[in-house]
C-alpha positions in Angstrom: 10.5 39.2 -14.8 11.2 40.4 -11.3 8.3 38.5 -9.9 9.5 35.4 -11.7 12.9 35.7 -10.1 11.4 36.0 -6.6 9.3 32.9 -7.2 12.2 30.7 -8.2 13.6 31.0 -4.7 10.8 28.9 -3.4 10.0 26.6 -6.3 12.6 23.9 -5.8 11.6 23.3 -2.2 7.9 23.3 -3.0 8.1 20.8 -5.9 5.6 18.1 -5.2 6.3 15.7 -8.0 9.5 13.6 -8.2 11.1 13.5 -11.6 14.0 11.9 -13.3 17.4 13.6 -13.0 17.4 17.3 -13.8 14.0 17.6 -15.5 11.9 19.6 -13.1 13.0 23.0 -14.2 13.7 22.1 -17.8 11.3 24.5 -19.3 13.0 27.5 -17.7 16.4 26.3 -18.7 15.4 26.0 -22.3 13.9 29.4 -22.4 16.9 31.0 -20.7 14.7 32.5 -18.0 14.2 31.7 -14.3 17.1 30.0 -12.6 19.1 29.6 -15.8 18.8 33.2 -16.6 19.2 34.9 -13.2 23.0 34.5 -13.0 22.6 34.3 -9.2 23.1 31.3 -7.0 21.3 30.7 -3.7 23.3 32.6 -1.0 25.0 30.4 1.5 23.1 32.0 4.4 19.8 30.9 2.8 20.9 27.2 3.0 19.7 25.5 6.2 22.3 23.2 7.5 22.9 20.9 10.5 24.0 22.6 13.8 27.6 23.9 13.8 28.2 23.5 10.1 29.0 26.3 7.8 28.3 26.7 4.0 30.3 28.9 1.7 29.4 29.9 -1.8 32.8 29.6 -3.6 31.8 30.1 -7.2 28.8 31.1 -9.3 29.1 29.5 -12.7 28.8 31.7 -15.7 26.3 29.7 -17.7 27.0 31.1 -21.1 30.7 30.0 -21.1 30.9 27.2 -18.5 27.5 25.6 -18.6 25.7 23.9 -15.7 27.9 21.6 -13.6 26.8 18.1 -12.6 29.8 16.1 -11.5 32.9 16.5 -9.3 36.0 14.6 -8.3 39.3 15.3 -6.6 42.7 15.4 -8.1 45.9 14.3 -6.3 47.1 17.9 -5.6 43.9 18.7 -3.7 42.3 20.4 -6.7 38.8 19.6 -7.9 37.6 18.6 -11.3 34.0 19.4 -12.5 32.0 18.7 -15.6 29.3 20.5 -17.5 26.2 18.5 -18.4 26.3 20.0 -21.9 29.2 20.9 -24.2 31.3 23.3 -22.1 33.7 20.6 -21.1 35.8 20.0 -18.0 37.1 22.5 -15.5 39.9 22.3 -12.8 39.1 24.1 -9.6 41.7 25.4 -7.1 39.7 26.3 -4.0 40.8 28.9 -1.5 42.2 27.8 1.8 39.7 27.2 4.6 39.0 30.7 6.0 40.1 32.3 2.7 38.1 34.4 0.4 35.8 32.9 -2.2 37.1 35.4 -4.6 40.3 33.4 -4.7 38.7 30.4 -6.2 40.6 29.6 -9.4 38.8 28.0 -12.4 40.6 26.7 -15.5 39.2 24.9 -18.5 41.0 21.7 -19.5 42.1 21.2 -23.1 40.6 17.7 -23.3 37.9 17.6 -26.1 35.1 15.8 -24.3 31.7 16.8 -23.1 28.5 15.6 -21.4 30.5 14.0 -18.5 28.3 12.5 -15.7 31.1 10.4 -14.2 34.6 11.5 -13.2 37.4 9.6 -11.4 41.1 10.1 -11.0 42.8 6.7 -10.8 45.7 4.8 -12.3 47.4 8.1 -13.2 44.5 8.9 -15.5 41.1 10.7 -15.6 38.2 8.4 -16.3 35.1 10.0 -17.7 31.7 8.5 -18.4 29.9 10.6 -21.0 26.2 10.9 -21.5 25.7 13.7 -23.9 24.7 11.9 -27.1 27.8 13.0 -28.9 26.9 16.7 -28.6 29.3 19.5 -27.7 33.1 19.5 -27.7 34.5 16.4 -29.2 31.2 15.0 -30.5 32.0 11.7 -28.9 29.5 8.8 -28.4 28.3 8.0 -24.8 30.9 5.8 -23.3 33.8 5.3 -20.8 36.9 7.3 -21.7 40.4 7.5 -20.2 42.3 10.9 -20.5 46.0 11.2 -20.0 48.7 13.8 -20.6 50.3 13.3 -24.0 53.6 14.5 -22.5 54.9 13.9 -19.0 53.8 16.7 -16.7 51.7 18.2 -19.5 47.9 18.9 -19.6 45.2 16.2 -19.8 44.7 16.2 -23.6 44.9 12.6 -24.8 41.4 11.2 -24.9 41.0 7.4 -25.3 37.7 5.7 -25.8 37.5 2.5 -23.8 33.9 1.4 -24.4 30.6 2.8 -25.7 27.2 2.5 -24.1 24.0 1.5 -25.8 21.7 4.1 -24.3 21.7 7.6 -23.0 19.6 10.5 -21.6 18.7 11.2 -18.0 18.5 7.5 -17.3 21.6 6.7 -19.2 25.3 6.0 -18.2 26.4 7.9 -15.1 29.1 7.4 -12.5 32.5 5.7 -12.3 34.3 4.9 -9.1 37.4 2.9 -7.8 37.0 -0.5 -6.1 38.0 -0.7 -2.5 41.1 -2.8 -3.4 42.2 -0.2 -5.9 42.4 -2.7 -8.7 39.3 -2.2 -10.7 36.5 0.3 -11.6 32.8 0.3 -11.0 30.4 1.9 -13.5 26.8 2.9 -12.9 24.1 3.0 -15.6 20.4 3.9 -15.4 17.6 1.8 -16.9 17.7 3.5 -20.3 21.1 1.9 -20.9 21.0 -1.5 -22.5 23.0 -4.4 -21.0 26.6 -4.2 -22.1 27.3 -6.5 -25.1 29.4 -8.5 -25.1 29.2 -9.1 -21.4 32.4 -10.6 -20.1 30.8 -12.1 -17.0 28.1 -11.6 -14.5 27.9 -12.0 -10.7 24.1 -12.2 -11.2 22.9 -15.5 -12.5 21.7 -14.9 -16.1 18.3 -16.1 -15.1 16.3 -12.8 -15.1 12.8 -12.9 -16.2 9.4 -11.3 -15.7 8.1 -14.2 -13.6 4.5 -13.1 -14.1 1.3 -15.2 -13.9 -0.6 -12.5 -15.8 0.2 -9.6 -18.1 1.5 -6.6 -16.3 -0.2 -3.2 -16.2 1.8 -0.5 -17.9 0.7 1.9 -20.6 4.0 3.3 -21.6 6.1 0.4 -22.8 8.6 -2.1 -21.5 11.9 -2.0 -19.6 14.6 -4.3 -21.0 15.9 -6.8 -18.3 17.8 -6.5 -16.2 17.1 -2.8 -15.8 19.6 -0.4 -14.2 23.1 -1.9 -14.0 26.4 -1.6 -12.0 29.5 -3.1 -13.6 32.9 -4.1 -12.4 35.5 -3.1 -15.0 39.2 -3.6 -15.4 41.4 -0.4 -15.6 41.7 -0.7 -19.4 38.0 -0.9 -19.8 38.1 -4.2 -21.6 36.5 -6.7 -19.2 32.9 -5.9 -18.0 31.2 -8.0 -15.4 27.6 -7.3 -14.3 27.8 -6.7 -10.5 24.2 -5.6 -9.5 21.0 -4.7 -11.4 17.3 -4.1 -11.1 17.4 -0.3 -10.5 15.3 2.4 -12.1 17.9 5.1 -12.3 20.7 4.9 -9.7 22.9 7.9 -10.5 25.9 7.4 -8.3 27.4 4.9 -5.8 30.1 4.8 -3.1 31.9 2.1 -1.1 31.9 2.2 2.7 35.0 1.3 4.8 33.9 -2.3 4.9 34.0 -2.6 1.2 30.2 -2.6 0.6 28.7 -0.6 -2.2 25.7 1.7 -1.7 23.6 3.6 -4.2 20.5 5.9 -4.2 17.9 4.7 -6.6 15.0 6.8 -8.0 11.3 6.1 -7.8 8.8 6.0 -10.7 6.7 9.1 -9.9 4.0 8.2 -12.4 3.2 5.2 -10.1 2.5 7.1 -6.9 -0.3 5.5 -4.9 -0.3 2.2 -6.9 0.5 -1.1 -5.1 3.7 -1.4 -7.1 5.1 2.1 -6.4 8.5 2.2 -4.6 10.0 5.4 -3.2 13.5 6.6 -3.8 15.7 4.3 -1.7 19.2 3.6 -0.5 20.4 0.1 -1.5 23.4 -2.0 -0.6 24.5 -3.1 -4.0 26.0 -6.4 -3.0 27.5 -9.0 -5.4 24.8 -10.6 -7.6 22.0 -8.4 -6.2 18.8 -7.7 -8.0 16.5 -4.9 -6.8 13.5 -5.8 -8.8 12.7 -2.8 -11.0 10.9 -3.9 -14.0 8.1 -1.8 -15.4 4.6 -0.8 -14.3 2.9 -3.4 -12.1 5.8 -5.9 -12.7 8.0 -4.2 -10.1 9.0 -6.9 -7.6 7.8 -6.0 -4.1 10.6 -5.7 -1.5 9.2 -8.9 0.2 10.0 -11.2 -2.7 13.0 -13.4 -1.9 14.4 -13.2 -5.5 15.3 -9.6 -5.0 16.7 -7.5 -2.2 14.9 -4.7 -0.2 16.2 -1.2 0.3 18.3 -0.4 3.4 16.4 2.8 3.7 13.4 4.4 1.9 13.7 8.1 1.4 10.5 9.1 -0.4 9.7 11.1 -3.5 12.7 12.9 -5.1 15.4 12.8 -7.7 18.5 11.0 -6.6 21.8 12.4 -7.9 25.3 12.4 -6.4 26.4 10.4 -3.3 29.5 10.2 -1.2 30.7 8.9 2.2 32.0 11.4 4.7 35.4 9.7 5.1 38.2 12.2 5.3 36.0 15.1 6.3 37.0 17.1 9.4 33.5 16.5 10.8 32.4 14.8 14.0 32.6 11.0 13.8 28.9 10.6 13.2 29.1 12.5 9.9 32.4 11.1 8.8 30.6 7.7 8.8 27.5 9.1 7.1 26.4 8.2 3.6 25.5 11.6 2.0 22.9 11.5 -0.8 21.6 14.4 -2.9 18.0 15.0 -3.9 17.8 17.4 -6.9 14.1 18.2 -7.1 13.5 19.0 -3.4 16.9 20.6 -2.8 17.8 18.3 0.1 21.1 16.7 1.2 20.6 13.7 3.5 23.1 12.2 5.9 22.1 8.5 6.0 23.4 6.9 9.2 24.0 3.2 8.7 24.6 0.7 11.5 25.5 -3.0 11.1 22.6 -5.4 11.1 23.5 -9.0 10.5 25.6 -9.2 7.4 24.1 -6.0 6.1 22.9 -2.7 7.6 20.0 -0.7 8.8 19.8 3.0 8.4 18.1 6.3 9.3 18.1 9.4 7.1 18.8 12.9 8.5 17.9 16.0 6.5 21.4 17.5 6.7 21.1 20.6 4.4 18.2 22.2 2.5 17.8 25.2 0.3 15.5 26.9 -2.1 16.5 26.5 -4.8 19.3 24.0 -4.2 19.3 21.6 -7.2 22.1 19.3 -5.9 23.9 17.4 -8.5 27.1 16.0 -6.9 29.3 16.2 -3.8 32.7 15.0 -2.6 35.0 15.2 0.4 38.3 16.8 -0.4 41.0 15.0 1.7 43.3 17.9 1.2 41.3 20.2 3.4 38.7 17.9 5.0 35.8 19.9 3.6 32.7 18.7 1.8 32.2 20.3 -1.6 28.9 20.2 -3.5 27.5 21.4 -6.8 24.1 22.7 -7.8 22.9 22.9 -11.4 21.9 20.5 -14.1 19.5 21.0 -17.0 20.9 24.3 -17.9 19.9 25.8 -14.5 22.1 28.2 -12.6 25.1 26.3 -11.3 27.4 27.0 -8.3 30.1 25.4 -6.2 29.7 25.4 -2.4 32.0 24.2 0.5 30.8 22.9 3.8 33.0 22.9 7.0 32.4 22.1 10.6 32.7 24.9 13.1 31.7 23.3 16.4 33.6 21.9 19.3 33.2 18.1 18.8 36.3 16.2 17.9 37.0 15.8 14.2 39.8 13.2 14.7 39.5 10.5 12.0 36.8 8.0 13.0 37.5 4.3 13.2 34.0 3.1 12.2 31.8 0.4 13.7 33.2 -3.1 13.1 30.2 -4.8 14.7 29.1 -8.0 12.8 32.4 -8.3 11.0 32.1 -12.1 11.0 28.6 -11.9 9.4 29.9 -9.7 6.6 32.9 -12.1 6.2 30.4 -15.0 5.9 28.5 -13.1 3.2 31.7 -12.5 1.3 32.7 -16.1 1.5 29.4 -16.9 -0.3 29.8 -14.1 -2.8 33.2 -15.5 -3.8 31.3 -18.2 -5.6 29.3 -15.7 -7.7 29.9 -15.7 -11.4 31.8 -18.9 -11.6 31.6 -22.7 -11.3 33.2 -24.1 -8.2 33.0 -27.7 -6.9 32.8 -26.3 -3.3 30.0 -23.8 -3.9 27.0 -26.0 -3.3 28.2 -27.7 -0.1 29.4 -24.4 1.3 26.3 -22.4 0.5 23.6 -24.9 1.2 23.5 -24.5 5.0 22.9 -20.8 4.6 19.6 -21.3 2.7 17.9 -21.6 6.0 19.8 -18.8 7.7 17.7 -16.1 9.4 19.8 -13.4 7.7 18.1 -12.5 4.4 21.3 -11.3 2.8 23.1 -14.5 3.6 20.2 -16.6 2.2 20.3 -14.4 -0.9 24.1 -14.7 -1.4 23.9 -18.5 -0.9 21.1 -19.0 -3.4 23.0 -16.9 -6.0 26.1 -19.0 -5.4 24.1 -22.2 -6.0 22.4 -20.8 -9.1 25.8 -20.3 -10.7 26.5 -24.1 -10.5 25.2 -26.7 -13.0 21.7 -27.6 -12.1 22.2 -31.3 -12.4 24.6 -31.1 -9.4 22.0 -29.9 -6.9 18.6 -30.5 -8.4 17.9 -33.7 -6.5 19.2 -32.2 -3.3 16.7 -29.3 -3.7 13.9 -31.7 -4.4 14.6 -33.8 -1.3 15.5 -31.0 1.2 13.7 -31.6 4.5 14.2 -28.2 6.2 11.2 -26.1 5.2 13.1 -22.8 4.9 16.0 -24.3 3.1 13.6 -26.1 0.8 11.8 -22.9 -0.1 15.0 -21.2 -1.2 16.5 -24.2 -2.9 13.3 -24.7 -4.8 13.3 -21.0 -5.8 16.8 -21.5 -7.2 15.5 -24.6 -9.1 12.4 -22.8 -10.4 14.7 -20.1 -11.8 17.5 -22.3 -13.1 15.9 -25.5 -14.4 15.0 -25.8 -18.1 11.3 -26.2 -18.8 10.5 -29.8 -18.0 7.2 -31.4 -16.9 9.0 -33.8 -14.5 10.8 -30.9 -12.8 7.6 -29.0 -12.5 5.6 -31.8 -10.9 8.5 -32.9 -8.6 9.1 -29.3 -7.5 5.5 -28.7 -6.8 5.3 -31.9 -4.8 8.3 -30.7 -2.7 6.7 -27.3 -2.2 3.4 -29.0 -1.1 5.3 -30.8 1.7 6.2 -27.5 3.4 4.2 -27.2 6.6 2.3 -23.9 6.2 1.3 -23.8 9.9 4.9 -23.6 11.0 5.8 -20.6 8.8 5.5 -16.9 9.7 3.9 -14.4 7.3 7.2 -13.5 5.6 8.0 -17.2 5.1 4.6 -17.8 3.7 5.0 -15.0 1.2 8.4 -16.6 0.2 6.7 -20.0 -0.3 4.0 -18.5 -2.5 6.5 -16.6 -4.5 8.3 -19.9 -5.3 5.0 -21.3 -6.6 4.6 -18.2 -8.7 8.1 -18.4 -10.3 7.7 -22.2 -10.8 4.3 -21.8 -12.7 5.4 -18.7 -14.6 8.5 -20.5 -16.0 7.3 -24.1 -16.1 3.6 -23.5 -17.0 0.4 -24.4 -15.2 0.4 -27.6 -13.1 -1.5 -30.6 -14.5 -5.0 -31.3 -13.1 -3.6 -33.4 -10.2 -1.2 -30.6 -9.2 -3.9 -28.0 -9.5 -6.3 -30.0 -7.4 -3.6 -30.6 -4.8 -2.8 -26.9 -4.6 -6.4 -25.8 -4.3 -7.1 -28.4 -1.6 -4.2 -27.1 0.4 -4.5 -23.3 -0.1 -8.1 -22.4 -0.9 -9.2 -22.9 2.7 -6.3 -20.8 4.0 -7.5 -17.7 2.1 -7.9 -15.1 3.3 -5.3 -14.7 6.1 -4.9 -11.6 8.3 -1.9 -10.4 6.3 -2.5 -8.2 3.2 0.7 -9.2 1.5 0.1 -12.9 1.9 -3.5 -12.4 0.7 -2.2 -10.6 -2.4 0.1 -13.5 -3.2 -2.5 -16.1 -2.5 -5.1 -14.2 -4.6 -2.8 -14.3 -7.7 -2.3 -18.0 -7.5 -5.9 -18.8 -6.8 -7.1 -16.7 -9.7 -4.4 -18.3 -11.9 -5.6 -21.7 -11.0 -9.3 -20.6 -11.2 -10.2 -21.5 -7.6 -14.1 -21.7 -7.4 -14.3 -19.6 -4.2 -11.7 -16.9 -5.0 -14.2 -14.3 -6.2 -16.5 -14.6 -3.2 -13.6 -14.3 -0.8 -11.8 -11.5 -2.6 -14.6 -9.1 -3.2 -15.2 -8.5 0.6 -11.4 -8.0 1.1 -11.5 -5.4 -1.7 -14.6 -3.7 -0.3 -13.2 -3.2 3.2 -9.5 -2.5 2.3 -8.5 0.8 3.9 -5.9 1.7 1.3 -6.6 2.3 -2.3 -3.4 0.3 -3.1 -4.8 -2.8 -1.6 -8.1 -2.4 -3.4 -6.2 -1.8 -6.7 -4.1 -5.0 -6.1 -7.2 -7.2 -5.8 -8.9 -5.4 -8.8 -5.8 -5.9 -10.9 -5.7 -9.7 -10.1 -9.4 -10.3 -10.5 -9.4 -8.7 -14.0 -7.8 -11.9 -15.3 -10.5 -14.3 -14.1 -12.9 -15.4 -16.8 -14.8 -18.1 -14.9 -16.6 -18.5 -11.6 -18.5 -15.2 -11.5 -22.1 -14.7 -10.6 -24.0 -11.7 -12.2 -24.1 -10.1 -8.7 -20.3 -10.5 -8.3 -19.6 -9.1 -11.7 -21.8 -6.1 -10.8 -20.1 -5.5 -7.5 -16.6 -5.7 -9.1 -17.3 -3.2 -11.9 -19.0 -0.8 -9.5 -15.5 -0.3 -8.0 -14.2 1.5 -11.0 -16.4 4.6 -10.8 -15.4 4.7 -7.1 -11.7 4.4 -8.1 -12.0 7.3 -10.5 -12.0 9.5 -7.4 -8.7 8.0 -6.1 -5.5 10.0 -6.5 -2.0 9.1 -7.6 0.8 9.8 -10.1 0.6 10.9 -13.6 -0.5 7.5 -14.9 -2.7 6.5 -12.1 -6.1 6.8 -13.8 -4.6 5.3 -17.0 -3.7 2.3 -15.0 -7.2 2.1 -13.5 -8.6 2.3 -17.0 -6.3 -0.4 -18.3 -7.4 -2.7 -15.5 -11.0 -2.1 -16.4 -10.4 -2.6 -20.1 -8.7 -5.9 -19.4 -11.6 -7.0 -17.2 -14.2 -6.0 -19.8 -12.4 -8.2 -22.3 -13.2 -11.3 -20.2 -16.9 -10.6 -20.5 -19.2 -12.3 -22.9 -21.4 -10.2 -25.2 -24.4 -11.0 -23.0 -22.5 -9.9 -19.8 -21.4 -6.7 -21.5 -25.0 -5.9 -22.4 -26.3 -6.5 -18.9 -23.5 -4.5 -17.2 -23.7 -1.6 -19.7 -25.4 0.8 -17.2 -22.4 0.3 -14.8 -19.7 0.2 -17.4 -20.9 3.5 -18.8 -20.4 5.3 -15.5 -17.1 7.1 -15.5 -16.9 8.5 -12.0 -19.0 8.0 -8.9 -20.0 10.9 -6.7 -17.3 11.6 -4.0 -19.6 10.7 -1.2 -19.9 7.2 -2.7 -16.2 6.8 -2.9 -15.4 8.1 0.6 -18.2 7.5 3.2 -17.9 10.3 5.8 -17.9 9.6 9.5 -19.8 11.8 11.9 -17.9 14.1 14.2 -17.3 12.7 17.7 -15.5 15.7 19.2 -12.6 18.1 18.6 -9.8 16.3 20.3 -7.0 18.1 22.0 -3.5 17.0 23.1 -4.4 17.7 26.7 -7.3 15.3 26.6 -5.7 12.4 24.8 -2.0 12.6 25.9 -2.6 11.3 29.5 -4.5 8.3 28.1 -1.8 7.6 25.6 1.0 7.9 28.2 -0.5 5.3 30.4 0.6 2.8 27.7 -1.0 1.3 24.6 -1.9 -2.3 25.3 -4.6 -4.7 24.2 -5.2 -2.6 21.0 -6.7 -4.0 17.8 -4.3 -4.1 14.9 -6.9 -4.7 12.2 -9.2 -1.9 13.4 -6.2 0.4 13.6 -5.3 -0.3 10.0 -8.8 0.2 8.9 -9.0 3.5 10.8 -5.6 4.6 9.2 -7.5 4.5 5.9 -10.7 6.1 7.2 -8.8 9.0 8.7 -7.2 9.5 5.3 -3.7 8.8 6.5 -3.1 6.5 3.5 -4.1 9.3 1.2 -0.9 11.3 1.8 1.4 9.1 3.8 3.3 5.9 2.9 3.2 3.2 5.6 4.4 -0.4 5.4 4.9 -0.2 1.6 1.5 1.2 0.8 -0.1 4.7 0.8 0.5 8.1 -0.7 3.8 9.9 -1.2 2.8 13.5 -0.6 3.7 13.5 3.1 6.5 11.8 5.1 6.7 8.0 5.3 5.1 7.0 8.7 6.5 3.5 8.9 9.4 4.5 11.1 7.5 7.1 13.1 8.0 5.0 16.3 11.8 5.6 15.9 11.4 9.3 15.8 8.5 10.2 18.1 7.1 9.2 21.5 3.3 8.4 21.4 2.6 11.8 22.9 4.8 13.6 20.3 3.2 11.7 17.5 -0.2 12.6 18.8 0.8 16.3 18.9 2.0 16.1 15.3 -1.5 14.9 14.2 -3.5 17.3 16.3 -1.4 20.4 15.8 0.4 19.9 12.4 1.3 23.6 12.1 3.4 23.7 15.3 6.5 22.5 13.4 6.5 22.1 9.7 9.3 20.3 7.8 11.0 22.4 5.1 10.3 19.5 2.8 6.5 19.9 3.1 6.0 23.6 3.5 3.5 25.3 1.3 3.9 28.6 -0.5 1.6 31.6 -0.2 1.2 33.4 -3.5 -0.3 36.9 -3.4 -1.7 37.7 -6.9 -2.0 41.2 -8.4 -5.8 40.9 -8.5 -5.9 40.5 -4.7 -6.4 36.7 -4.7 -4.3 34.4 -2.5 -3.3 30.9 -3.6 -1.7 28.6 -1.0 -0.1 25.2 -1.9 2.9 23.3 -3.3 4.1 23.8 -6.9 3.9 20.5 -8.6 4.4 21.3 -12.3 5.8 24.1 -14.5 4.9 25.0 -18.1 6.2 28.2 -19.6 5.1 31.1 -17.3 2.5 28.9 -15.6 2.8 27.0 -12.4 0.4 24.3 -11.2 -0.2 24.6 -7.5 -1.5 21.8 -5.4 -3.9 23.3 -2.9 -5.2 20.2 -1.2 -3.1 17.3 0.0 -6.2 15.1 0.1 -6.9 15.8 -3.6 -3.5 16.0 -5.4 -5.1 16.5 -8.8 -7.0 19.6 -7.7 -4.6 22.1 -9.2 -4.7 25.9 -9.5 -2.8 27.5 -12.4 -0.8 30.5 -11.4 0.9 32.7 -14.0 4.2 34.1 -12.6 3.6 37.5 -14.2 0.5 37.9 -12.1 2.3 37.3 -8.8 2.8 40.3 -6.6 4.7 38.5 -3.8 5.3 35.1 -2.3 6.4 33.6 1.0 6.6 30.3 2.7 3.5 29.4 4.7 3.4 29.0 8.4 0.3 26.7 8.1 0.9 23.0 7.5 -0.7 21.5 4.3 -1.8 18.6 6.6 -5.5 19.1 7.5 -6.5 19.5 11.1 -9.3 17.6 12.8 -8.4 14.2 11.2 -9.2 12.4 14.5 -12.4 14.3 15.3 -14.6 11.5 13.9 -13.0 8.8 16.1 -13.9 7.7 19.5 -11.2 7.5 22.2 -10.7 3.8 21.8 -10.4 4.2 18.1 -7.8 6.9 18.4 -5.7 4.5 20.6 -6.0 1.7 18.0 -5.0 4.1 15.2 -1.9 5.3 17.2 -0.9 1.7 18.1 -1.1 0.7 14.5 0.9 3.7 13.3 3.6 3.1 16.0 3.9 -0.6 15.4 5.7 -0.4 12.0 3.0 -2.8 10.7 3.9 -5.6 13.2 0.7 -7.2 14.4 2.7 -9.1 17.0 3.8 -5.9 18.7 3.3 -5.8 22.4 0.8 -3.0 22.0 -1.6 -5.6 20.5 -1.1 -8.1 23.3 -3.6 -8.4 26.2 -2.1 -7.1 29.4 -1.6 -9.7 32.1 -2.0 -7.2 34.9 
């Protein structure tokens, strides 16, 4: 048991698989061992925090009597209120004065009979509570929104009133509640296992949600009810519920910034790692009427689709929990303005720094505090003392309350914020004022914004128009001359119009008039998305429309842009273009990332006609190769489903002729990954002077190809594709100079992020196992020992461990560039530093 306790100090930071809220250490909590049984919280001095900040451990929660705390709010007198995830109830905390003793922390149980609270808010002289305990524990109440008051003036909070029940629960059930910026209403957050509120009193989203698929989606484990993951605006009495934003997997909490914009931290779907539809945990601006596109399996909407909104900031694998703005903290201005987000599974607290960008924002995440273990559940700034308080716990693990204060010399005077782009935000709100209602002024006001370069203004304008009767703007959409406005007006029409052959043919004719040659890649993707939505809702075009589309687009495929190719491929397969197979198979063969290959394979699986025997053979030879590819828990199940769907399109004769290939389950590794010969062992001293002269005239496409051949895509996410085991490299140019980035590649162990450090386990039999813990079952840990082969796991029994320590060797392999020539290294670096922009100056020919 002693060895087990030692190990748990490194498990949380080493976890390599993102999970839903509070489920990573569930096995230990259930057994009463490990973290749940130690009775010891991580000491404050073991928590790594930003410079000049101090962390205090105020209170270690006695699990047997007070449970495991997951939610926190402030009370008017400067006290705190916390809730246990199980049946222990609510507790009022009186913290010691800053500089006082942690022993003076006072904890009192409230008399209110309520349990399983995952949302707490003091407002309107009441305590609002969102329960998500399935009716278990004190009170035995169903999941819902409750209001608790004192039955007598000045008395304790003991009068519990049920305002509304939720249809759903569990770790993706109902979560947070917060006050609106104007102080007049509430906002409630629910994960994707909570069904849409019924009756729904209104919706800022047009009630037009749908799958919008041309083909069946790939997903073995069921279906998500639309629209998944909701945020509601609610009146103080809990009677009027209006849908504000949707399309999340499991956003656990949300907070408003000083400009009145709502932000949330949404979870990923860890089973989908390394698939083309995987999306990492992400910070989203939950604007009025917004949809963030989570569906299920391969039906997730890519961030590029114009009918949903992208993240403000991608974080990576993890388990999002509580969030809060730093307003009111006695911190330097930078951190007062930060959006703090908790990651439970990796034990990380991020400070997300947002800056105005058009009518929305751009952001950069800073790893503000980390610990091992540090299963962060919630946090809040207490305006009474200007400190940030945070909880750890959840899933019956050891819980504790911490306080963070600033001890440096920078000014902590209240910040005023950045009011840049105030007019752009005001424009967006003028458009959002039309959401959820019919207004005669809406169409004329919103229409000019359909061609605006600001994506959030275009989105708000289209939503405003979709709320208006279609007959009032249909003809205007069909006759719009501006190509960009036409694309977004026709998207609205494709979504809003009833199924009608005349609308379908007229809308396609209007789309066909858009000049492809004058569009950039993003606009081309938007155009193709409108065709997809139109055909999915209105049905296939007639033969005249099909012929016209193929005549226009078959010759444009393929382009140099993968995302445009992916969209074109779907439409060409859907319309059974004669040349789509012969053009797609070469793209699939040379694609550097397994996600891109999988995207083409997924689409081609639906095509029944136009194959030659040689093409069928080449296509099915990909599946044994793909059996070597790595991904999330369901990755190989997805590959198998794609194969099964493709086999179903074969005739009996074709199945017989292809049987020798279909019977092969897995190719030899050397077939899947062709090795390159070693050129030389590159050093920073050799390459840095060349890089520092400047990267110009580089080859974007070769850089992307080499990014795959050097196995960068295997571990790192880049430009919405690639693995999730290492950090996202899309924004590497904002963090490192070319020389620094080169140094990170060639000498990965020089500085290792806490997030990716491996653990060294010394076993009692003398063996050593080095890697990251990715799964737990009873007394056994599965340790990932090779980042390039995530499924190559070594089982380690905690009772056989003599000692453990964090490794000083990076899990990233060395020598990844040794098979590249100097000019290839430069192309690879240019691609990595370009953020996926083929028009970057590094790819332009120098005029000197």
